[in-house]
Jmol script that loads the backbone (N, CA, C; Angstrom):
load data "model"
ATOM      1  N   MET A   1     -13.121   0.795  10.734  1.00  0.00           N
ATOM      2  CA  MET A   1     -12.528   0.050   9.647  1.00  0.00           C
ATOM      3  C   MET A   1     -13.579  -0.849   9.001  1.00  0.00           C
ATOM      4  N   LEU A   2     -13.568  -0.875   7.713  1.00  0.00           N
ATOM      5  CA  LEU A   2     -14.435  -1.770   6.958  1.00  0.00           C
ATOM      6  C   LEU A   2     -13.755  -3.135   6.875  1.00  0.00           C
ATOM      7  N   ASP A   3     -14.479  -4.203   7.120  1.00  0.00           N
ATOM      8  CA  ASP A   3     -13.964  -5.576   7.006  1.00  0.00           C
ATOM      9  C   ASP A   3     -14.581  -6.239   5.786  1.00  0.00           C
ATOM     10  N   ILE A   4     -13.717  -6.693   4.876  1.00  0.00           N
ATOM     11  CA  ILE A   4     -14.178  -7.426   3.697  1.00  0.00           C
ATOM     12  C   ILE A   4     -13.548  -8.807   3.761  1.00  0.00           C
ATOM     13  N   ARG A   5     -14.387  -9.841   3.681  1.00  0.00           N
ATOM     14  CA  ARG A   5     -13.908 -11.228   3.812  1.00  0.00           C
ATOM     15  C   ARG A   5     -14.386 -12.074   2.632  1.00  0.00           C
ATOM     16  N   GLY A   6     -13.454 -12.883   2.127  1.00  0.00           N
ATOM     17  CA  GLY A   6     -13.802 -13.886   1.140  1.00  0.00           C
ATOM     18  C   GLY A   6     -14.305 -13.365  -0.196  1.00  0.00           C
ATOM     19  N   ARG A   7     -13.905 -12.173  -0.559  1.00  0.00           N
ATOM     20  CA  ARG A   7     -14.390 -11.582  -1.809  1.00  0.00           C
ATOM     21  C   ARG A   7     -13.328 -11.709  -2.895  1.00  0.00           C
ATOM     22  N   THR A   8     -13.774 -11.859  -4.130  1.00  0.00           N
ATOM     23  CA  THR A   8     -12.879 -11.871  -5.283  1.00  0.00           C
ATOM     24  C   THR A   8     -13.089 -10.587  -6.072  1.00  0.00           C
ATOM     25  N   PHE A   9     -11.998  -9.905  -6.353  1.00  0.00           N
ATOM     26  CA  PHE A   9     -12.021  -8.679  -7.136  1.00  0.00           C
ATOM     27  C   PHE A   9     -11.403  -8.983  -8.495  1.00  0.00           C
ATOM     28  N   ASP A  10     -12.170  -8.806  -9.572  1.00  0.00           N
ATOM     29  CA  ASP A  10     -11.701  -9.079 -10.931  1.00  0.00           C
ATOM     30  C   ASP A  10     -11.643  -7.785 -11.717  1.00  0.00           C
ATOM     31  N   GLY A  11     -10.416  -7.319 -11.968  1.00  0.00           N
ATOM     32  CA  GLY A  11     -10.238  -6.104 -12.743  1.00  0.00           C
ATOM     33  C   GLY A  11     -10.749  -4.866 -12.014  1.00  0.00           C
ATOM     34  N   GLY A  12     -10.490  -3.727 -12.565  1.00  0.00           N
ATOM     35  CA  GLY A  12     -10.971  -2.470 -12.003  1.00  0.00           C
ATOM     36  C   GLY A  12     -10.099  -1.939 -10.882  1.00  0.00           C
ATOM     37  N   THR A  13     -10.711  -1.095 -10.064  1.00  0.00           N
ATOM     38  CA  THR A  13     -10.014  -0.382  -8.997  1.00  0.00           C
ATOM     39  C   THR A  13     -10.590  -0.767  -7.647  1.00  0.00           C
ATOM     40  N   VAL A  14      -9.703  -0.942  -6.663  1.00  0.00           N
ATOM     41  CA  VAL A  14     -10.129  -1.263  -5.306  1.00  0.00           C
ATOM     42  C   VAL A  14      -9.566  -0.196  -4.372  1.00  0.00           C
ATOM     43  N   GLU A  15     -10.449   0.534  -3.702  1.00  0.00           N
ATOM     44  CA  GLU A  15     -10.020   1.522  -2.715  1.00  0.00           C
ATOM     45  C   GLU A  15      -9.620   0.777  -1.445  1.00  0.00           C
ATOM     46  N   THR A  16      -8.439   1.071  -0.903  1.00  0.00           N
ATOM     47  CA  THR A  16      -7.927   0.297   0.229  1.00  0.00           C
ATOM     48  C   THR A  16      -7.923   1.046   1.559  1.00  0.00           C
ATOM     49  N   ASP A  17      -8.053   2.353   1.547  1.00  0.00           N
ATOM     50  CA  ASP A  17      -8.014   3.117   2.798  1.00  0.00           C
ATOM     51  C   ASP A  17      -9.059   2.577   3.781  1.00  0.00           C
ATOM     52  N   ASP A  18      -8.673   2.490   5.045  1.00  0.00           N
ATOM     53  CA  ASP A  18      -9.613   2.148   6.120  1.00  0.00           C
ATOM     54  C   ASP A  18     -10.298   0.788   5.932  1.00  0.00           C
ATOM     55  N   THR A  19      -9.598  -0.173   5.304  1.00  0.00           N
ATOM     56  CA  THR A  19     -10.228  -1.455   5.016  1.00  0.00           C
ATOM     57  C   THR A  19      -9.323  -2.623   5.397  1.00  0.00           C
ATOM     58  N   ASN A  20      -9.907  -3.627   6.037  1.00  0.00           N
ATOM     59  CA  ASN A  20      -9.243  -4.905   6.310  1.00  0.00           C
ATOM     60  C   ASN A  20      -9.763  -5.909   5.304  1.00  0.00           C
ATOM     61  N   PHE A  21      -8.849  -6.546   4.573  1.00  0.00           N
ATOM     62  CA  PHE A  21      -9.196  -7.576   3.605  1.00  0.00           C
ATOM     63  C   PHE A  21      -8.724  -8.919   4.159  1.00  0.00           C
ATOM     64  N   THR A  22      -9.610  -9.887   4.262  1.00  0.00           N
ATOM     65  CA  THR A  22      -9.263 -11.212   4.766  1.00  0.00           C
ATOM     66  C   THR A  22      -9.752 -12.269   3.777  1.00  0.00           C
ATOM     67  N   ASP A  23      -8.861 -13.174   3.405  1.00  0.00           N
ATOM     68  CA  ASP A  23      -9.194 -14.268   2.478  1.00  0.00           C
ATOM     69  C   ASP A  23      -9.799 -13.758   1.168  1.00  0.00           C
ATOM     70  N   CYS A  24      -9.272 -12.650   0.680  1.00  0.00           N
ATOM     71  CA  CYS A  24      -9.752 -12.083  -0.579  1.00  0.00           C
ATOM     72  C   CYS A  24      -8.794 -12.430  -1.710  1.00  0.00           C
ATOM     73  N   THR A  25      -9.305 -12.403  -2.931  1.00  0.00           N
ATOM     74  CA  THR A  25      -8.500 -12.639  -4.119  1.00  0.00           C
ATOM     75  C   THR A  25      -8.574 -11.396  -4.993  1.00  0.00           C
ATOM     76  N   PHE A  26      -7.422 -10.942  -5.442  1.00  0.00           N
ATOM     77  CA  PHE A  26      -7.318  -9.757  -6.288  1.00  0.00           C
ATOM     78  C   PHE A  26      -6.750 -10.188  -7.631  1.00  0.00           C
ATOM     79  N   ASN A  27      -7.563 -10.104  -8.684  1.00  0.00           N
ATOM     80  CA  ASN A  27      -7.168 -10.509 -10.034  1.00  0.00           C
ATOM     81  C   ASN A  27      -7.055  -9.282 -10.923  1.00  0.00           C
ATOM     82  N   SER A  28      -5.837  -8.948 -11.296  1.00  0.00           N
ATOM     83  CA  SER A  28      -5.579  -7.847 -12.238  1.00  0.00           C
ATOM     84  C   SER A  28      -6.333  -6.578 -11.850  1.00  0.00           C
ATOM     85  N   VAL A  29      -6.080  -6.098 -10.637  1.00  0.00           N
ATOM     86  CA  VAL A  29      -6.736  -4.882 -10.148  1.00  0.00           C
ATOM     87  C   VAL A  29      -5.705  -3.793  -9.871  1.00  0.00           C
ATOM     88  N   GLU A  30      -6.203  -2.584  -9.767  1.00  0.00           N
ATOM     89  CA  GLU A  30      -5.403  -1.454  -9.296  1.00  0.00           C
ATOM     90  C   GLU A  30      -5.840  -1.171  -7.859  1.00  0.00           C
ATOM     91  N   LEU A  31      -4.917  -1.284  -6.926  1.00  0.00           N
ATOM     92  CA  LEU A  31      -5.190  -0.978  -5.524  1.00  0.00           C
ATOM     93  C   LEU A  31      -4.853   0.482  -5.299  1.00  0.00           C
ATOM     94  N   ARG A  32      -5.790   1.236  -4.724  1.00  0.00           N
ATOM     95  CA  ARG A  32      -5.574   2.668  -4.489  1.00  0.00           C
ATOM     96  C   ARG A  32      -5.471   2.955  -3.001  1.00  0.00           C
ATOM     97  N   TYR A  33      -4.477   3.768  -2.660  1.00  0.00           N
ATOM     98  CA  TYR A  33      -4.297   4.211  -1.274  1.00  0.00           C
ATOM     99  C   TYR A  33      -4.109   5.717  -1.280  1.00  0.00           C
ATOM    100  N   ALA A  34      -4.934   6.429  -0.491  1.00  0.00           N
ATOM    101  CA  ALA A  34      -4.917   7.892  -0.486  1.00  0.00           C
ATOM    102  C   ALA A  34      -4.390   8.490   0.810  1.00  0.00           C
ATOM    103  N   GLY A  35      -3.807   7.666   1.687  1.00  0.00           N
ATOM    104  CA  GLY A  35      -3.210   8.210   2.904  1.00  0.00           C
ATOM    105  C   GLY A  35      -4.082   8.112   4.133  1.00  0.00           C
ATOM    106  N   GLY A  36      -5.179   7.382   4.054  1.00  0.00           N
ATOM    107  CA  GLY A  36      -6.056   7.203   5.214  1.00  0.00           C
ATOM    108  C   GLY A  36      -5.524   6.123   6.135  1.00  0.00           C
ATOM    109  N   GLU A  37      -6.409   5.547   6.931  1.00  0.00           N
ATOM    110  CA  GLU A  37      -6.017   4.448   7.815  1.00  0.00           C
ATOM    111  C   GLU A  37      -5.424   3.325   6.960  1.00  0.00           C
ATOM    112  N   HIS A  38      -4.335   2.737   7.439  1.00  0.00           N
ATOM    113  CA  HIS A  38      -3.638   1.712   6.664  1.00  0.00           C
ATOM    114  C   HIS A  38      -4.528   0.501   6.390  1.00  0.00           C
ATOM    115  N   PRO A  39      -4.527   0.024   5.148  1.00  0.00           N
ATOM    116  CA  PRO A  39      -5.251  -1.207   4.858  1.00  0.00           C
ATOM    117  C   PRO A  39      -4.499  -2.399   5.427  1.00  0.00           C
ATOM    118  N   MET A  40      -5.218  -3.475   5.672  1.00  0.00           N
ATOM    119  CA  MET A  40      -4.618  -4.726   6.139  1.00  0.00           C
ATOM    120  C   MET A  40      -5.028  -5.826   5.167  1.00  0.00           C
ATOM    121  N   PHE A  41      -4.085  -6.700   4.851  1.00  0.00           N
ATOM    122  CA  PHE A  41      -4.342  -7.838   3.970  1.00  0.00           C
ATOM    123  C   PHE A  41      -3.927  -9.094   4.724  1.00  0.00           C
ATOM    124  N   GLU A  42      -4.886 -10.001   4.961  1.00  0.00           N
ATOM    125  CA  GLU A  42      -4.596 -11.241   5.673  1.00  0.00           C
ATOM    126  C   GLU A  42      -5.080 -12.425   4.845  1.00  0.00           C
ATOM    127  N   SER A  43      -4.165 -13.323   4.535  1.00  0.00           N
ATOM    128  CA  SER A  43      -4.479 -14.540   3.767  1.00  0.00           C
ATOM    129  C   SER A  43      -5.122 -14.202   2.426  1.00  0.00           C
ATOM    130  N   CYS A  44      -4.615 -13.156   1.777  1.00  0.00           N
ATOM    131  CA  CYS A  44      -5.135 -12.754   0.475  1.00  0.00           C
ATOM    132  C   CYS A  44      -4.236 -13.278  -0.645  1.00  0.00           C
ATOM    133  N   THR A  45      -4.803 -13.393  -1.848  1.00  0.00           N
ATOM    134  CA  THR A  45      -4.083 -13.849  -3.027  1.00  0.00           C
ATOM    135  C   THR A  45      -4.111 -12.745  -4.070  1.00  0.00           C
ATOM    136  N   PHE A  46      -2.965 -12.522  -4.698  1.00  0.00           N
ATOM    137  CA  PHE A  46      -2.831 -11.489  -5.716  1.00  0.00           C
ATOM    138  C   PHE A  46      -2.403 -12.161  -7.016  1.00  0.00           C
ATOM    139  N   ASN A  47      -3.235 -12.060  -8.049  1.00  0.00           N
ATOM    140  CA  ASN A  47      -2.979 -12.723  -9.331  1.00  0.00           C
ATOM    141  C   ASN A  47      -2.961 -11.711 -10.465  1.00  0.00           C
ATOM    142  N   GLY A  48      -2.158 -12.020 -11.472  1.00  0.00           N
ATOM    143  CA  GLY A  48      -2.137 -11.183 -12.666  1.00  0.00           C
ATOM    144  C   GLY A  48      -1.448  -9.857 -12.409  1.00  0.00           C
ATOM    145  N   ASP A  49      -1.883  -8.861 -13.130  1.00  0.00           N
ATOM    146  CA  ASP A  49      -1.267  -7.542 -13.086  1.00  0.00           C
ATOM    147  C   ASP A  49      -1.917  -6.701 -11.988  1.00  0.00           C
ATOM    148  N   VAL A  50      -1.482  -6.898 -10.750  1.00  0.00           N
ATOM    149  CA  VAL A  50      -1.989  -6.118  -9.622  1.00  0.00           C
ATOM    150  C   VAL A  50      -1.008  -4.971  -9.393  1.00  0.00           C
ATOM    151  N   SER A  51      -1.520  -3.751  -9.335  1.00  0.00           N
ATOM    152  CA  SER A  51      -0.647  -2.585  -9.163  1.00  0.00           C
ATOM    153  C   SER A  51      -1.211  -1.659  -8.085  1.00  0.00           C
ATOM    154  N   TRP A  52      -0.361  -0.767  -7.626  1.00  0.00           N
ATOM    155  CA  TRP A  52      -0.756   0.236  -6.627  1.00  0.00           C
ATOM    156  C   TRP A  52      -0.807   1.603  -7.277  1.00  0.00           C
ATOM    157  N   ARG A  53      -1.783   2.402  -6.881  1.00  0.00           N
ATOM    158  CA  ARG A  53      -1.844   3.817  -7.254  1.00  0.00           C
ATOM    159  C   ARG A  53      -1.999   4.601  -5.960  1.00  0.00           C
ATOM    160  N   PHE A  54      -1.078   5.506  -5.728  1.00  0.00           N
ATOM    161  CA  PHE A  54      -1.116   6.343  -4.534  1.00  0.00           C
ATOM    162  C   PHE A  54      -1.742   7.679  -4.900  1.00  0.00           C
ATOM    163  N   MET A  55      -2.632   8.153  -4.040  1.00  0.00           N
ATOM    164  CA  MET A  55      -3.371   9.383  -4.306  1.00  0.00           C
ATOM    165  C   MET A  55      -3.258  10.306  -3.097  1.00  0.00           C
ATOM    166  N   ASP A  56      -3.512  11.583  -3.299  1.00  0.00           N
ATOM    167  CA  ASP A  56      -3.619  12.569  -2.223  1.00  0.00           C
ATOM    168  C   ASP A  56      -2.433  12.489  -1.256  1.00  0.00           C
ATOM    169  N   ALA A  57      -2.697  12.376   0.047  1.00  0.00           N
ATOM    170  CA  ALA A  57      -1.622  12.359   1.050  1.00  0.00           C
ATOM    171  C   ALA A  57      -0.693  11.162   0.852  1.00  0.00           C
ATOM    172  N   GLY A  58      -1.237  10.026   0.426  1.00  0.00           N
ATOM    173  CA  GLY A  58      -0.403   8.856   0.155  1.00  0.00           C
ATOM    174  C   GLY A  58       0.589   9.135  -0.958  1.00  0.00           C
ATOM    175  N   LEU A  59       0.148   9.787  -2.027  1.00  0.00           N
ATOM    176  CA  LEU A  59       1.024  10.144  -3.142  1.00  0.00           C
ATOM    177  C   LEU A  59       2.085  11.137  -2.701  1.00  0.00           C
ATOM    178  N   ARG A  60       1.678  12.148  -1.937  1.00  0.00           N
ATOM    179  CA  ARG A  60       2.655  13.152  -1.478  1.00  0.00           C
ATOM    180  C   ARG A  60       3.735  12.519  -0.611  1.00  0.00           C
ATOM    181  N   THR A  61       3.376  11.534   0.206  1.00  0.00           N
ATOM    182  CA  THR A  61       4.369  10.840   1.032  1.00  0.00           C
ATOM    183  C   THR A  61       5.342  10.059   0.158  1.00  0.00           C
ATOM    184  N   VAL A  62       4.838   9.345  -0.835  1.00  0.00           N
ATOM    185  CA  VAL A  62       5.709   8.600  -1.745  1.00  0.00           C
ATOM    186  C   VAL A  62       6.638   9.562  -2.489  1.00  0.00           C
ATOM    187  N   GLN A  63       6.113  10.674  -2.978  1.00  0.00           N
ATOM    188  CA  GLN A  63       6.937  11.651  -3.689  1.00  0.00           C
ATOM    189  C   GLN A  63       8.026  12.225  -2.784  1.00  0.00           C
ATOM    190  N   PHE A  64       7.687  12.497  -1.539  1.00  0.00           N
ATOM    191  CA  PHE A  64       8.661  13.005  -0.565  1.00  0.00           C
ATOM    192  C   PHE A  64       9.791  11.993  -0.362  1.00  0.00           C
ATOM    193  N   LEU A  65       9.438  10.728  -0.181  1.00  0.00           N
ATOM    194  CA  LEU A  65      10.451   9.688   0.006  1.00  0.00           C
ATOM    195  C   LEU A  65      11.312   9.525  -1.251  1.00  0.00           C
ATOM    196  N   GLN A  66      10.723   9.681  -2.421  1.00  0.00           N
ATOM    197  CA  GLN A  66      11.495   9.616  -3.662  1.00  0.00           C
ATOM    198  C   GLN A  66      12.512  10.752  -3.719  1.00  0.00           C
ATOM    199  N   ARG A  67      12.106  11.938  -3.319  1.00  0.00           N
ATOM    200  CA  ARG A  67      13.039  13.078  -3.306  1.00  0.00           C
ATOM    201  C   ARG A  67      14.193  12.834  -2.347  1.00  0.00           C
ATOM    202  N   ILE A  68      13.878  12.336  -1.157  1.00  0.00           N
ATOM    203  CA  ILE A  68      14.934  12.029  -0.189  1.00  0.00           C
ATOM    204  C   ILE A  68      15.888  10.991  -0.773  1.00  0.00           C
ATOM    205  N   GLY A  69      15.337   9.943  -1.376  1.00  0.00           N
ATOM    206  CA  GLY A  69      16.146   8.870  -1.948  1.00  0.00           C
ATOM    207  C   GLY A  69      17.062   9.333  -3.060  1.00  0.00           C
ATOM    208  N   ASN A  70      16.706  10.421  -3.738  1.00  0.00           N
ATOM    209  CA  ASN A  70      17.529  10.953  -4.820  1.00  0.00           C
ATOM    210  C   ASN A  70      18.588  11.937  -4.331  1.00  0.00           C
ATOM    211  N   ASP A  71      18.533  12.348  -3.071  1.00  0.00           N
ATOM    212  CA  ASP A  71      19.531  13.265  -2.506  1.00  0.00           C
ATOM    213  C   ASP A  71      20.749  12.483  -2.031  1.00  0.00           C
ATOM    214  N   GLU A  72      21.864  13.188  -1.894  1.00  0.00           N
ATOM    215  CA  GLU A  72      23.089  12.555  -1.397  1.00  0.00           C
ATOM    216  C   GLU A  72      22.837  11.958  -0.009  1.00  0.00           C
ATOM    217  N   GLY A  73      23.169  10.711   0.158  1.00  0.00           N
ATOM    218  CA  GLY A  73      22.947  10.025   1.426  1.00  0.00           C
ATOM    219  C   GLY A  73      21.523   9.546   1.623  1.00  0.00           C
ATOM    220  N   GLY A  74      20.661   9.895   0.710  1.00  0.00           N
ATOM    221  CA  GLY A  74      19.251   9.556   0.857  1.00  0.00           C
ATOM    222  C   GLY A  74      18.953   8.077   0.762  1.00  0.00           C
ATOM    223  N   GLN A  75      19.686   7.361  -0.083  1.00  0.00           N
ATOM    224  CA  GLN A  75      19.417   5.929  -0.230  1.00  0.00           C
ATOM    225  C   GLN A  75      19.722   5.173   1.054  1.00  0.00           C
ATOM    226  N   ALA A  76      20.781   5.585   1.773  1.00  0.00           N
ATOM    227  CA  ALA A  76      21.097   4.947   3.054  1.00  0.00           C
ATOM    228  C   ALA A  76      19.985   5.233   4.065  1.00  0.00           C
ATOM    229  N   PHE A  77      19.471   6.459   4.058  1.00  0.00           N
ATOM    230  CA  PHE A  77      18.375   6.826   4.954  1.00  0.00           C
ATOM    231  C   PHE A  77      17.135   5.975   4.663  1.00  0.00           C
ATOM    232  N   ILE A  78      16.806   5.847   3.372  1.00  0.00           N
ATOM    233  CA  ILE A  78      15.633   5.067   2.968  1.00  0.00           C
ATOM    234  C   ILE A  78      15.825   3.604   3.359  1.00  0.00           C
ATOM    235  N   ALA A  79      17.014   3.043   3.134  1.00  0.00           N
ATOM    236  CA  ALA A  79      17.282   1.646   3.508  1.00  0.00           C
ATOM    237  C   ALA A  79      17.108   1.452   5.005  1.00  0.00           C
ATOM    238  N   ASP A  80      17.580   2.402   5.804  1.00  0.00           N
ATOM    239  CA  ASP A  80      17.418   2.312   7.257  1.00  0.00           C
ATOM    240  C   ASP A  80      15.943   2.425   7.643  1.00  0.00           C
ATOM    241  N   LEU A  81      15.236   3.334   6.988  1.00  0.00           N
ATOM    242  CA  LEU A  81      13.824   3.566   7.282  1.00  0.00           C
ATOM    243  C   LEU A  81      12.990   2.309   7.078  1.00  0.00           C
ATOM    244  N   PHE A  82      13.325   1.521   6.045  1.00  0.00           N
ATOM    245  CA  PHE A  82      12.525   0.358   5.680  1.00  0.00           C
ATOM    246  C   PHE A  82      13.169  -0.970   6.085  1.00  0.00           C
ATOM    247  N   GLN A  83      13.956  -0.959   7.131  1.00  0.00           N
ATOM    248  CA  GLN A  83      14.521  -2.209   7.652  1.00  0.00           C
ATOM    249  C   GLN A  83      13.390  -3.134   8.101  1.00  0.00           C
ATOM    250  N   PRO A  84      13.546  -4.430   7.841  1.00  0.00           N
ATOM    251  CA  PRO A  84      12.528  -5.378   8.333  1.00  0.00           C
ATOM    252  C   PRO A  84      12.367  -5.264   9.843  1.00  0.00           C
ATOM    253  N   GLY A  85      11.121  -5.224  10.275  1.00  0.00           N
ATOM    254  CA  GLY A  85      10.813  -5.151  11.707  1.00  0.00           C
ATOM    255  C   GLY A  85      10.762  -3.742  12.271  1.00  0.00           C
ATOM    256  N   LYS A  86      11.174  -2.760  11.485  1.00  0.00           N
ATOM    257  CA  LYS A  86      11.152  -1.370  11.963  1.00  0.00           C
ATOM    258  C   LYS A  86       9.787  -0.775  11.655  1.00  0.00           C
ATOM    259  N   TYR A  87       9.170  -0.163  12.662  1.00  0.00           N
ATOM    260  CA  TYR A  87       7.843   0.431  12.477  1.00  0.00           C
ATOM    261  C   TYR A  87       7.750   1.688  13.309  1.00  0.00           C
ATOM    262  N   PHE A  88       7.278   2.747  12.708  1.00  0.00           N
ATOM    263  CA  PHE A  88       7.115   4.025  13.401  1.00  0.00           C
ATOM    264  C   PHE A  88       5.666   4.204  13.825  1.00  0.00           C
ATOM    265  N   SER A  89       5.482   4.748  14.990  1.00  0.00           N
ATOM    266  CA  SER A  89       4.132   5.092  15.438  1.00  0.00           C
ATOM    267  C   SER A  89       4.134   6.562  15.835  1.00  0.00           C
ATOM    268  N   GLU A  90       2.964   7.093  16.021  1.00  0.00           N
ATOM    269  CA  GLU A  90       2.855   8.515  16.371  1.00  0.00           C
ATOM    270  C   GLU A  90       3.354   8.754  17.762  1.00  0.00           C
TER     271      GLU A  90
END
end "model"
wireframe off; spacefill off
backbone 0.3
color backbone group
């Protein structure tokens, strides 16, 4: 894992896979996640228009969950899946 500490990101794109961000500031950036090791954000600040873009395996997972959510009974499944404190491991 890459560790980035105390950095300010102003505009542009930030790749998040396999990265721990600590005490960082994100100003009007696009955060990208492609399905790699989960990024971690600790004591970070997000300002302005910060958005997420999912790519590759990350995008396919989001699309899959969207399809499930649009099926009958899917919204209840999604709500259960994302209950606070619920976490799946391999």
